[in-house]
DSSP file (Angstrom, degrees, kcal/mol; ACC not computed):
  #  RESIDUE AA STRUCTURE BP1 BP2  ACC     N-H-->O    O-->H-N    N-H-->O    O-->H-N    TCO  KAPPA ALPHA  PHI   PSI    X-CA   Y-CA   Z-CA
    1    1 A M              0   0    0      0, 0.0     0, 0.0     0, 0.0     0, 0.0   0.000 360.0 360.0 360.0 128.2   10.0   -4.5   21.5
    2    2 A T     >  -     0   0    0      1,-0.1     4,-2.6     4,-0.0     5,-0.2  -0.357 360.0-116.4 -74.0 155.1   10.9   -8.1   22.0
    3    3 A P  H  > S+     0   0    0      0, 0.0     4,-2.3     0, 0.0     5,-0.2   0.879 116.5  53.1 -58.0 -38.2   11.3  -10.4   19.0
    4    4 A R  H  > S+     0   0    0      2,-0.2     4,-2.4     1,-0.2     5,-0.2   0.933 110.1  46.6 -63.0 -45.4    8.4  -12.6   20.3
    5    5 A F  H  > S+     0   0    0      1,-0.2     4,-2.9     2,-0.2     5,-0.2   0.913 111.4  52.1 -63.0 -42.3    6.1   -9.5   20.5
    6    6 A R  H  X S+     0   0    0     -4,-2.6     4,-2.6     1,-0.2    -1,-0.2   0.906 110.2  49.2 -58.7 -42.6    7.2   -8.3   17.1
    7    7 A H  H  X S+     0   0    0     -4,-2.3     4,-2.3     2,-0.2    -2,-0.2   0.926 112.8  46.2 -64.1 -45.9    6.4  -11.7   15.6
    8    8 A L  H  X S+     0   0    0     -4,-2.4     4,-2.4     2,-0.2    -2,-0.2   0.898 112.7  50.9 -63.7 -40.7    2.9  -11.8   17.3
    9    9 A R  H  X S+     0   0    0     -4,-2.9     4,-2.7     2,-0.2     5,-0.2   0.926 109.8  50.0 -61.9 -45.0    2.3   -8.2   16.2
   10   10 A A  H  X S+     0   0    0     -4,-2.6     4,-2.3     1,-0.2    -2,-0.2   0.908 111.8  47.8 -61.6 -42.6    3.2   -9.1   12.6
   11   11 A R  H  X S+     0   0    0     -4,-2.3     4,-2.2     2,-0.2    -1,-0.2   0.904 112.4  49.2 -65.6 -40.7    0.9  -12.1   12.6
   12   12 A A  H  X S+     0   0    0     -4,-2.4     4,-2.4     2,-0.2    -2,-0.2   0.921 112.3  47.9 -64.9 -43.6   -2.0  -10.1   14.0
   13   13 A L  H  X S+     0   0    0     -4,-2.7     4,-2.8     2,-0.2     5,-0.2   0.905 110.1  52.6 -63.6 -40.6   -1.5   -7.3   11.5
   14   14 A K  H  X S+     0   0    0     -4,-2.3     4,-2.1    -5,-0.2    -1,-0.2   0.919 111.4  46.3 -61.2 -43.6   -1.4   -9.9    8.6
   15   15 A A  H  X S+     0   0    0     -4,-2.2     4,-2.3     2,-0.2    -1,-0.2   0.897 112.5  50.6 -65.4 -40.4   -4.6  -11.5    9.8
   16   16 A M  H  X S+     0   0    0     -4,-2.4     4,-2.5     2,-0.2    -2,-0.2   0.925 111.4  47.3 -64.7 -44.6   -6.3   -8.0   10.2
   17   17 A F  H  X S+     0   0    0     -4,-2.8     4,-2.6     2,-0.2    -1,-0.2   0.881 111.1  51.9 -65.6 -37.0   -5.2   -6.9    6.6
   18   18 A K  H  X S+     0   0    0     -4,-2.1     4,-2.1    -5,-0.2    -1,-0.2   0.922 111.5  46.5 -64.3 -43.0   -6.4  -10.2    5.2
   19   19 A A  H  X S+     0   0    0     -4,-2.3     4,-2.5     2,-0.2    -2,-0.2   0.910 111.9  51.6 -64.3 -41.4   -9.8   -9.8    6.8
   20   20 A H  H  X S+     0   0    0     -4,-2.5     4,-2.5     1,-0.2    -2,-0.2   0.925 110.0  48.9 -60.6 -45.5  -10.0   -6.2    5.7
   21   21 A A  H  X S+     0   0    0     -4,-2.6     4,-2.4     2,-0.2    -1,-0.2   0.888 110.8  51.3 -61.9 -39.5   -9.2   -7.2    2.1
   22   22 A T  H  X S+     0   0    0     -4,-2.1     4,-3.0     2,-0.2     5,-0.2   0.933 111.6  45.8 -64.2 -47.0  -11.9   -9.9    2.2
   23   23 A V  H  X S+     0   0    0     -4,-2.5     4,-2.1     2,-0.2     8,-0.3   0.916 112.2  52.3 -61.9 -43.3  -14.5   -7.5    3.5
   24   24 A Y  H  <>S+     0   0    0     -4,-2.5     5,-2.8    -5,-0.2     7,-0.3   0.928 114.9  41.6 -58.1 -47.3  -13.5   -4.9    0.9
   25   25 A E  H ><5S+     0   0    0     -4,-2.4     3,-1.6     1,-0.2    -2,-0.2   0.936 114.7  49.3 -68.5 -47.7  -13.9   -7.5   -1.9
   26   26 A L  H 3<5S+     0   0    0     -4,-3.0    -1,-0.2     1,-0.3    -2,-0.2   0.794 109.6  52.7 -64.7 -28.4  -17.1   -9.1   -0.7
   27   27 A S  T ><5S-     0   0    0     -4,-2.1     3,-1.4     4,-0.2    -1,-0.3   0.357 114.3-117.4 -87.9   7.3  -18.8   -5.7   -0.2
   28   28 A D  T < 5S-     0   0    0     -3,-1.6    -3,-0.2     1,-0.3    -2,-0.1   0.859  72.9 -54.3  57.8  36.9  -17.9   -4.8   -3.8
   29   29 A G  T 3 <S+     0   0    0     -5,-2.8    -1,-0.3     2,-0.2    68,-0.2   0.496 115.6 112.8  80.7   3.6  -15.7   -1.9   -2.5
   30   30 A R  S <  S+     0   0    0     -3,-1.4     2,-0.5    -6,-0.3     3,-0.2   0.827  77.5  42.3 -78.0 -31.2  -18.5   -0.3   -0.5
   31   31 A I  S    S+     0   0    0     -8,-0.3    -2,-0.2    -7,-0.3    -4,-0.2  -0.964  82.1  86.2-116.4 126.5  -16.9   -1.1    2.9
   32   32 A G        +     0   0    0     -2,-0.5    -1,-0.1     1,-0.1    -8,-0.1   0.447  35.0 140.3 165.6  -3.7  -13.2   -0.6    3.2
   33   33 A A        -     0   0    0     -3,-0.2     2,-0.7     1,-0.1     3,-0.2  -0.385  45.6-137.1 -62.0 141.0  -12.1    2.9    4.2
   34   34 A W  B >  S-A   37   0A   0      3,-1.4     3,-2.2     1,-0.2    -1,-0.1  -0.899  73.6 -26.7-106.8 112.9   -9.2    2.7    6.6
   35   35 A A  T 3  S-     0   0    0     -2,-0.7    -1,-0.2     1,-0.3    -2,-0.0   0.879 123.1 -54.7  50.7  43.9   -9.4    5.1    9.6
   36   36 A A  T 3  S+     0   0    0      1,-0.2    -1,-0.3    -3,-0.2    -3,-0.1   0.601 112.3 125.8  66.6  13.9  -11.5    7.5    7.4
   37   37 A L  B <  S-A   34   0A   0     -3,-2.2    -3,-1.4     1,-0.0    -1,-0.2  -0.779  74.6 -98.3 -98.3 146.2   -8.8    7.5    4.7
   38   38 A P        -     0   0    0      0, 0.0    21,-1.9     0, 0.0     2,-0.4  -0.441  50.1-165.1 -59.2 132.7   -9.4    6.6    1.1
   39   39 A T  E     -B   58   0B   0     19,-0.2    57,-0.5    -2,-0.1     2,-0.3  -0.975  14.2-172.9-130.1 135.8   -8.4    3.0    0.8
   40   40 A L  E     -B   57   0B   0     17,-2.7    17,-2.7    -2,-0.4     2,-0.6  -0.791  25.2-123.9-117.5 166.4   -7.8    0.8   -2.3
   41   41 A L  E     -BC  56  94B   0     53,-2.6    53,-1.9    -2,-0.3     2,-0.5  -0.956  25.0-161.3-112.3 115.1   -7.1   -2.9   -2.5
   42   42 A L  E     -BC  55  93B   0     13,-2.8    13,-2.6    -2,-0.6     2,-0.5  -0.857   3.1-165.5-100.9 125.3   -3.9   -3.6   -4.4
   43   43 A S  E     +BC  54  92B   0     49,-3.2    49,-2.4    -2,-0.5     2,-0.3  -0.947  14.3 170.6-112.9 128.7   -3.4   -7.1   -5.8
   44   44 A V  E     -B   53   0B   0      9,-2.7     9,-2.9    -2,-0.5     2,-0.5  -0.887  36.3-106.5-132.9 161.3    0.1   -8.3   -6.8
   45   45 A T  E     -B   52   0B   0     45,-0.4     7,-0.2    -2,-0.3    43,-0.2  -0.792  40.0-115.2 -90.7 128.1    1.7  -11.5   -7.9
   46   46 A G     >  -     0   0    0      5,-3.4     4,-1.5    -2,-0.5    35,-0.1  -0.407  15.3-141.3 -63.3 132.1    4.0  -13.0   -5.3
   47   47 A R  T  4 S+     0   0    0      1,-0.2    -1,-0.1     2,-0.2    -2,-0.0   0.746  99.1  26.2 -69.3 -24.0    7.6  -13.0   -6.5
   48   48 A K  T  4 S+     0   0    0      3,-0.1    -1,-0.2     0, 0.0    -2,-0.1   0.796 130.7  35.7-103.4 -42.9    8.2  -16.5   -4.9
   49   49 A S  T  4 S-     0   0    0      2,-0.1    -2,-0.2     1,-0.0     3,-0.1   0.779  85.6-139.9 -86.2 -27.9    4.8  -18.1   -4.8
   50   50 A G     <  +     0   0    0     -4,-1.5     2,-0.2     1,-0.3    -3,-0.1   0.470  61.3 128.4  77.5   0.4    3.3  -16.8   -8.1
   51   51 A Q        -     0   0    0     -6,-0.1    -5,-3.4     1,-0.1     2,-0.4  -0.508  66.6-105.1 -87.7 157.7    0.0  -16.4   -6.1
   52   52 A T  E     -B   45   0B   0     -7,-0.2     2,-0.4    -2,-0.2    -7,-0.2  -0.691  35.0-169.9 -84.2 131.9   -2.0  -13.3   -6.0
   53   53 A H  E     -B   44   0B   0     -9,-2.9    -9,-2.7    -2,-0.4     2,-0.4  -0.980   5.4-155.6-123.1 135.4   -1.9  -11.3   -2.8
   54   54 A S  E     -B   43   0B   0     -2,-0.4   -11,-0.2   -11,-0.2   -33,-0.2  -0.921  10.8-178.0-116.3 137.4   -4.2   -8.4   -1.9
   55   55 A T  E     -B   42   0B   0    -13,-2.6   -13,-2.8    -2,-0.4     2,-0.4  -0.997  24.4-131.3-134.7 129.4   -3.4   -5.6    0.5
   56   56 A P  E     +B   41   0B   0      0, 0.0     2,-0.4     0, 0.0   -15,-0.2  -0.667  34.8 179.7 -77.6 133.9   -5.6   -2.7    1.6
   57   57 A L  E     -B   40   0B   0    -17,-2.7   -17,-2.7    -2,-0.4     2,-0.2  -0.997  31.3-120.0-138.5 138.5   -3.7    0.6    1.3
   58   58 A A  E     +B   39   0B   0     -2,-0.4    11,-0.5   -19,-0.2     2,-0.3  -0.509  46.3 172.1 -67.9 146.1   -4.4    4.2    2.0
   59   59 A Y        -     0   0    0    -21,-1.9     2,-0.3    -2,-0.2     9,-0.2  -0.926  27.0-152.2-147.7 169.9   -4.0    6.3   -1.1
   60   60 A F  E     -D   67   0B   0      7,-1.6     7,-3.2    -2,-0.3     2,-0.3  -0.963  27.5-110.9-141.6 161.5   -4.4    9.6   -2.8
   61   61 A R  E     -D   66   0B   0     -2,-0.3     2,-0.3     5,-0.2     5,-0.2  -0.686  21.8-176.3 -94.9 145.6   -4.9   10.6   -6.4
   62   62 A D  E >  S-D   65   0B   0      3,-2.3     3,-1.9    -2,-0.3     2,-0.3  -0.839  70.1 -57.3-135.9  96.7   -2.4   12.5   -8.6
   63   63 A G  T 3  S-     0   0    0     -2,-0.3    -1,-0.1     1,-0.3     0, 0.0  -0.524 120.2 -19.1  63.9-128.5   -4.1   13.1  -11.9
   64   64 A D  T 3  S+     0   0    0     -2,-0.3    -1,-0.3    -3,-0.1     2,-0.2   0.553 123.7  90.3 -84.7  -8.2   -5.2    9.7  -13.3
   65   65 A S  E <   -D   62   0B   0     -3,-1.9    -3,-2.3    78,-0.1     2,-0.4  -0.474  68.6-136.0 -92.6 160.2   -2.8    7.9  -11.0
   66   66 A Y  E     -DE  61 142B   0     76,-2.4    76,-3.6    -5,-0.2     2,-0.5  -0.944  19.3-152.8-112.6 133.7   -3.2    6.4   -7.5
   67   67 A V  E     +DE  60 141B   0     -7,-3.2    -7,-1.6    -2,-0.4     2,-0.3  -0.929  15.9 175.5-116.7 129.2   -0.3    7.0   -5.0
   68   68 A V  E     - E   0 140B   0     72,-2.5    72,-3.0    -2,-0.5     2,-0.4  -0.882  20.6-137.4-126.5 159.7    0.5    4.7   -2.1
   69   69 A V  E     - E   0 139B   0    -11,-0.5     2,-1.9    -2,-0.3     3,-0.4  -0.970  12.4-136.5-122.4 132.6    3.3    4.7    0.4
   70   70 A G        +     0   0    0     68,-3.0    69,-0.1    -2,-0.4   -13,-0.0  -0.420  55.1 136.3 -83.9  62.7    5.1    1.6    1.6
   71   71 A S    >>  -     0   0    0     -2,-1.9     3,-1.4    66,-0.1     4,-0.8   0.893  34.9-170.2 -78.4 -40.6    5.1    2.5    5.2
   72   72 A D  G >4 S-     0   0    0     -3,-0.4     3,-1.1     1,-0.3     5,-0.1   0.875  76.0 -60.3  47.9  42.2    4.2   -0.9    6.6
   73   73 A G  G 34 S-     0   0    0      1,-0.3    -1,-0.3     2,-0.1    -2,-0.1   0.797  97.7 -58.2  60.8  30.7    3.6    0.7   10.0
   74   74 A A  G <4 S+     0   0    0     -3,-1.4    -1,-0.3     1,-0.2    -2,-0.2   0.743  87.0 170.9  70.5  26.7    7.3    1.9   10.1
   75   75 A A    <<  -     0   0    0     -3,-1.1    60,-0.2    -4,-0.8    -1,-0.2  -0.206  45.2-116.4 -61.7 160.5    8.7   -1.6    9.8
   76   76 A K  S    S+     0   0    0     57,-0.1     2,-0.3    58,-0.1    -1,-0.1   0.740  96.8  50.0 -71.5 -23.2   12.4   -2.0    9.2
   77   77 A R  S    S-     0   0    0     -5,-0.1    -2,-0.1     1,-0.1     3,-0.1  -0.797  95.8 -95.0-116.8 157.9   11.9   -3.6    5.8
   78   78 A D        -     0   0    0     -2,-0.3    -7,-0.1     1,-0.1    -1,-0.1  -0.332  54.2 -93.0 -63.4 151.1    9.8   -2.6    2.8
   79   79 A P    >>  -     0   0    0      0, 0.0     4,-1.9     0, 0.0     3,-0.5  -0.287  30.0-117.0 -66.1 153.8    6.4   -4.2    2.6
   80   80 A Q  H 3> S+     0   0    0      1,-0.2     4,-2.7     2,-0.2     5,-0.2   0.862 112.5  60.7 -59.7 -38.6    6.0   -7.4    0.6
   81   81 A W  H 3> S+     0   0    0      1,-0.2     4,-2.0     2,-0.2    -1,-0.2   0.887 107.0  46.3 -60.0 -36.9    3.6   -5.9   -1.9
   82   82 A W  H <> S+     0   0    0     -3,-0.5     4,-1.6     2,-0.2    -1,-0.2   0.908 110.7  51.6 -71.9 -41.0    6.4   -3.4   -2.9
   83   83 A K  H  X S+     0   0    0     -4,-1.9     4,-0.7     1,-0.2    -2,-0.2   0.897 111.2  49.3 -60.1 -39.3    9.0   -6.1   -3.1
   84   84 A N  H >X S+     0   0    0     -4,-2.7     4,-2.4     1,-0.2     3,-0.8   0.902 108.5  51.9 -66.4 -41.2    6.6   -8.1   -5.4
   85   85 A L  H 3< S+     0   0    0     -4,-2.0    -1,-0.2     1,-0.2    -2,-0.2   0.776 100.7  62.6 -68.2 -25.2    6.0   -5.0   -7.6
   86   86 A Q  H 3< S+     0   0    0     -4,-1.6    -1,-0.2     1,-0.2    -2,-0.2   0.795 111.0  39.1 -68.4 -26.4    9.7   -4.5   -8.0
   87   87 A V  H << S+     0   0    0     -3,-0.8    -2,-0.2    -4,-0.7    -1,-0.2   0.867 137.6  14.3 -86.7 -43.2    9.9   -8.0   -9.7
   88   88 A D     <  -     0   0    0     -4,-2.4    -1,-0.3   -43,-0.2   -43,-0.3  -0.891  67.6-167.5-134.8 102.0    6.6   -7.6  -11.6
   89   89 A P        +     0   0    0      0, 0.0    15,-2.7     0, 0.0     2,-0.5   0.471  60.1  97.3 -74.5   0.3    5.3   -4.0  -11.8
   90   90 A I  E     + F   0 103B   0     13,-0.2   -45,-0.4    11,-0.0     2,-0.2  -0.782  47.9 147.5 -93.0 128.4    1.9   -5.0  -13.1
   91   91 A G  E     - F   0 102B   0     11,-2.2    11,-2.6    -2,-0.5     2,-0.4  -0.742  40.2-111.0-139.9-171.7   -0.9   -5.3  -10.5
   92   92 A A  E     -CF  43 101B   0    -49,-2.4   -49,-3.2     9,-0.3     2,-0.4  -0.976  23.2-158.6-130.6 145.8   -4.6   -4.8  -10.1
   93   93 A V  E     -CF  42 100B   0      7,-3.1     7,-2.2    -2,-0.4     2,-0.5  -0.962  11.0-164.1-125.4 140.8   -6.5   -2.2   -8.0
   94   94 A R  E     +CF  41  99B   0    -53,-1.9   -53,-2.6    -2,-0.4     2,-0.6  -0.985  13.0 178.1-116.8 116.1   -9.9   -2.0   -6.6
   95   95 A A  E >   - F   0  98B   0      3,-2.0     3,-1.8    -2,-0.5     2,-0.4  -0.918  68.1 -51.1-117.9 101.3  -10.8    1.5   -5.7
   96   96 A G  T 3  S-     0   0    0     -2,-0.6   -66,-0.1   -57,-0.5   -65,-0.1  -0.573 123.4 -20.2  65.7-126.8  -14.3    1.5   -4.4
   97   97 A R  T 3  S+     0   0    0     -2,-0.4     2,-0.3   -68,-0.2    -1,-0.3   0.495 118.2  98.4 -92.0  -4.1  -16.4   -0.3   -7.1
   98   98 A K  E <   -F   95   0B   0     -3,-1.8    -3,-2.0   -69,-0.1     2,-0.4  -0.657  51.0-171.9 -86.6 139.4  -13.8    0.3   -9.8
   99   99 A K  E     +F   94   0B   0     -2,-0.3     2,-0.3    -5,-0.2    -5,-0.2  -0.997  17.5 146.6-129.7 136.2  -11.4   -2.5  -10.8
  100  100 A F  E     -F   93   0B   0     -7,-2.2    -7,-3.1    -2,-0.4     2,-0.2  -0.991  44.9-100.9-162.5 159.8   -8.5   -2.0  -13.2
  101  101 A K  E     -F   92   0B   0     44,-0.4    44,-2.4    -2,-0.3     2,-0.3  -0.573  39.6-169.7 -83.3 150.0   -4.9   -3.1  -14.0
  102  102 A V  E     -FG  91 144B   0    -11,-2.6   -11,-2.2    42,-0.3     2,-0.5  -0.939  22.0-137.9-137.2 159.5   -2.0   -0.8  -13.0
  103  103 A K  E     -FG  90 143B   0     40,-2.2    40,-2.6    -2,-0.3     2,-0.4  -0.989  26.3-142.0-116.5 129.5    1.7   -0.4  -13.6
  104  104 A A  E     + G   0 142B   0    -15,-2.7     2,-0.3    -2,-0.5    38,-0.2  -0.723  21.7 174.8 -95.2 137.6    3.7    0.6  -10.5
  105  105 A T  E     - G   0 141B   0     36,-1.9    36,-3.0    -2,-0.4     2,-0.5  -0.986  31.2-117.5-136.2 149.9    6.7    3.0  -10.6
  106  106 A L  E     - G   0 140B   0     -2,-0.3     2,-0.3    34,-0.2    34,-0.2  -0.733  26.8-130.6 -86.9 127.6    8.7    4.4   -7.7
  107  107 A A        +     0   0    0     32,-3.1    32,-0.4    -2,-0.5     2,-0.3  -0.628  35.6 174.8 -76.9 133.7    8.6    8.2   -7.3
  108  108 A T    >>  -     0   0    0     -2,-0.3     4,-1.2    30,-0.1     3,-1.1  -0.874  38.2  -3.6-133.8 166.9   12.1    9.7   -7.0
  109  109 A G  H 3> S-     0   0    0     -2,-0.3     4,-2.1     1,-0.2     5,-0.1  -0.161 126.1  -7.1  57.2-136.2   13.7   13.1   -6.8
  110  110 A T  H 3> S+     0   0    0      1,-0.2     4,-2.5     2,-0.2    -1,-0.2   0.818 135.2  57.7 -67.0 -30.4   11.4   16.2   -7.1
  111  111 A E  H <> S+     0   0    0     -3,-1.1     4,-2.7     2,-0.2    -1,-0.2   0.932 107.4  48.4 -63.6 -43.1    8.4   14.0   -8.0
  112  112 A R  H  X S+     0   0    0     -4,-1.2     4,-2.8     1,-0.2     5,-0.2   0.933 111.5  49.7 -61.0 -46.2    8.9   12.1   -4.7
  113  113 A E  H  X S+     0   0    0     -4,-2.1     4,-2.1     2,-0.2    -1,-0.2   0.917 112.2  47.7 -59.2 -44.9    9.2   15.4   -2.8
  114  114 A R  H  X S+     0   0    0     -4,-2.5     4,-1.9     1,-0.2    -1,-0.2   0.933 115.1  44.4 -62.2 -47.6    6.0   16.8   -4.3
  115  115 A L  H  X S+     0   0    0     -4,-2.7     4,-3.2     1,-0.2    -2,-0.2   0.864 110.9  54.3 -68.6 -35.5    4.0   13.6   -3.7
  116  116 A W  H  X S+     0   0    0     -4,-2.8     4,-2.6    -5,-0.2     5,-0.2   0.915 107.3  51.5 -62.1 -42.8    5.3   13.3   -0.1
  117  117 A E  H  X S+     0   0    0     -4,-2.1     4,-0.7    -5,-0.2    -2,-0.2   0.927 115.5  41.1 -59.7 -46.4    4.2   16.9    0.6
  118  118 A I  H >X S+     0   0    0     -4,-1.9     4,-1.5     1,-0.2     3,-0.8   0.951 115.9  50.0 -65.8 -49.6    0.7   16.1   -0.7
  119  119 A G  H 3X S+     0   0    0     -4,-3.2     4,-3.2     1,-0.3    -2,-0.2   0.862 105.7  53.5 -62.9 -40.2    0.5   12.6    0.9
  120  120 A T  H 3< S+     0   0    0     -4,-2.6    -1,-0.3     1,-0.2    -2,-0.2   0.712 106.7  54.0 -73.3 -17.6    1.5   13.6    4.4
  121  121 A K  H << S+     0   0    0     -3,-0.8    -1,-0.2    -4,-0.7    -2,-0.2   0.848 114.8  40.6 -76.4 -35.6   -1.2   16.3    4.4
  122  122 A I  H  < S+     0   0    0     -4,-1.5    -2,-0.2     1,-0.3    -3,-0.1   0.891 133.8  20.9 -76.6 -42.0   -3.8   13.7    3.5
  123  123 A N    >X  -     0   0    0     -4,-3.2     3,-1.6    -5,-0.2     4,-0.5  -0.795  63.7-177.3-131.5  89.4   -2.3   11.0    5.8
  124  124 A P  H 3> S+     0   0    0      0, 0.0     4,-1.7     0, 0.0     3,-0.4   0.698  76.8  76.8 -60.9 -18.8   -0.1   12.4    8.6
  125  125 A W  H 3> S+     0   0    0      1,-0.2     4,-3.1     2,-0.2     5,-0.2   0.852  85.2  62.6 -60.2 -33.7    0.7    8.9    9.8
  126  126 A W  H <> S+     0   0    0     -3,-1.6     4,-2.1     1,-0.2    -1,-0.2   0.920 103.9  46.9 -59.8 -43.0    3.1    8.5    6.9
  127  127 A A  H  X S+     0   0    0     -4,-0.5     4,-1.3    -3,-0.4    -1,-0.2   0.902 112.9  49.8 -64.3 -40.4    5.3   11.3    8.3
  128  128 A K  H  X S+     0   0    0     -4,-1.7     4,-0.6     1,-0.2     3,-0.4   0.920 110.0  50.2 -64.1 -43.9    5.1    9.8   11.7
  129  129 A Y  H >< S+     0   0    0     -4,-3.1     3,-1.2     1,-0.2     4,-0.4   0.887 104.3  59.2 -61.4 -38.5    6.1    6.4   10.4
  130  130 A Q  H >< S+     0   0    0     -4,-2.1     3,-0.8     1,-0.3    -1,-0.2   0.849 102.3  53.2 -61.1 -33.4    9.1    7.9    8.5
  131  131 A T  H 3< S+     0   0    0     -4,-1.3    -1,-0.3    -3,-0.4    -2,-0.2   0.684 106.1  55.3 -74.2 -15.7   10.5    9.2   11.8
  132  132 A R  T << S+     0   0    0     -3,-1.2     2,-0.3    -4,-0.6    -1,-0.2   0.432 106.4  50.8 -98.0  -0.2   10.3    5.7   13.3
  133  133 A T    <   -     0   0    0     -3,-0.8     4,-0.1    -4,-0.4   -57,-0.1  -0.969  66.5-141.0-137.4 153.4   12.3    3.9   10.7
  134  134 A E  S    S+     0   0    0     -2,-0.3     2,-0.1   -60,-0.1    -1,-0.1   0.725  78.9  87.4 -84.0 -22.1   15.7    4.4    9.0
  135  135 A R  S    S-     0   0    0    -60,-0.2     2,-0.6   -61,-0.1    -2,-0.1  -0.437  86.9-111.4 -77.3 151.9   14.6    3.4    5.5
  136  136 A E        -     0   0    0     -2,-0.1    -1,-0.1     1,-0.1    -2,-0.1  -0.730  36.3-119.3 -80.4 124.7   13.1    5.9    3.2
  137  137 A L        -     0   0    0     -2,-0.6     2,-0.2    -4,-0.1   -66,-0.1  -0.467  29.8-121.5 -66.1 126.3    9.4    5.0    2.7
  138  138 A P        -     0   0    0      0, 0.0   -68,-3.0     0, 0.0     2,-0.6  -0.487  15.8-150.3 -71.8 136.3    8.8    4.2   -0.9
  139  139 A I  E     -E   69   0B   0    -32,-0.4   -32,-3.1   -70,-0.2     2,-0.5  -0.944  18.2-162.9-104.8 118.4    6.2    6.3   -2.7
  140  140 A V  E     -EG  68 106B   0    -72,-3.0   -72,-2.5    -2,-0.6     2,-0.6  -0.894   9.5-152.3-113.5 125.9    4.6    4.2   -5.4
  141  141 A V  E     -EG  67 105B   0    -36,-3.0   -36,-1.9    -2,-0.5     2,-0.7  -0.854   7.2-158.3 -98.4 123.3    2.6    5.6   -8.3
  142  142 A L  E     -EG  66 104B   0    -76,-3.6   -76,-2.4    -2,-0.6   -38,-0.2  -0.887   9.5-166.8-105.4 106.8    0.0    3.2   -9.7
  143  143 A T  E     - G   0 103B   0    -40,-2.6   -40,-2.2    -2,-0.7   -78,-0.1  -0.834  22.0-120.9 -99.6 122.2   -0.9    4.2  -13.2
  144  144 A P  E     - G   0 102B   0      0, 0.0     2,-0.4     0, 0.0   -42,-0.3  -0.304  22.0-137.5 -61.2 141.4   -4.0    2.6  -14.7
  145  145 A L              0   0    0    -44,-2.4   -44,-0.4     1,-0.1     0, 0.0  -0.824 360.0 360.0 -98.4 138.4   -3.4    0.6  -17.9
  146  146 A D              0   0    0     -2,-0.4    -1,-0.1   -46,-0.1   -44,-0.0   0.459 360.0 360.0 -83.5 360.0   -5.9    1.0  -20.7
């Protein structure tokens, strides 16, 4: 893939995700499933800008927590939302019509293995993306704050 094509692809994906987030928010969470996968809207504070950025992400539940994977379509680098959460782990989630604050943590070790097993059954794309990149895709647990 040429650098020019990669740049155009990245810009197109960014525009698509922004439009998806807008529709999700304007529909009060009624419209927003991504390819028939459960989808949430994660809002984080930009580590450089201080502005709020929202990203639609496929997820699955693990008890009271919501689990997302930083696949970013098998990009070479971690997604911006994960880089932002590493600086400030507090974010906000809209899952359907529910909105709440969350604290993000990275799953590691046996917890990561367990969640990866569950997640790749729900969303086989994550396993496919993992084969296309050298980085280990981060599995991020979003725990609601009371």
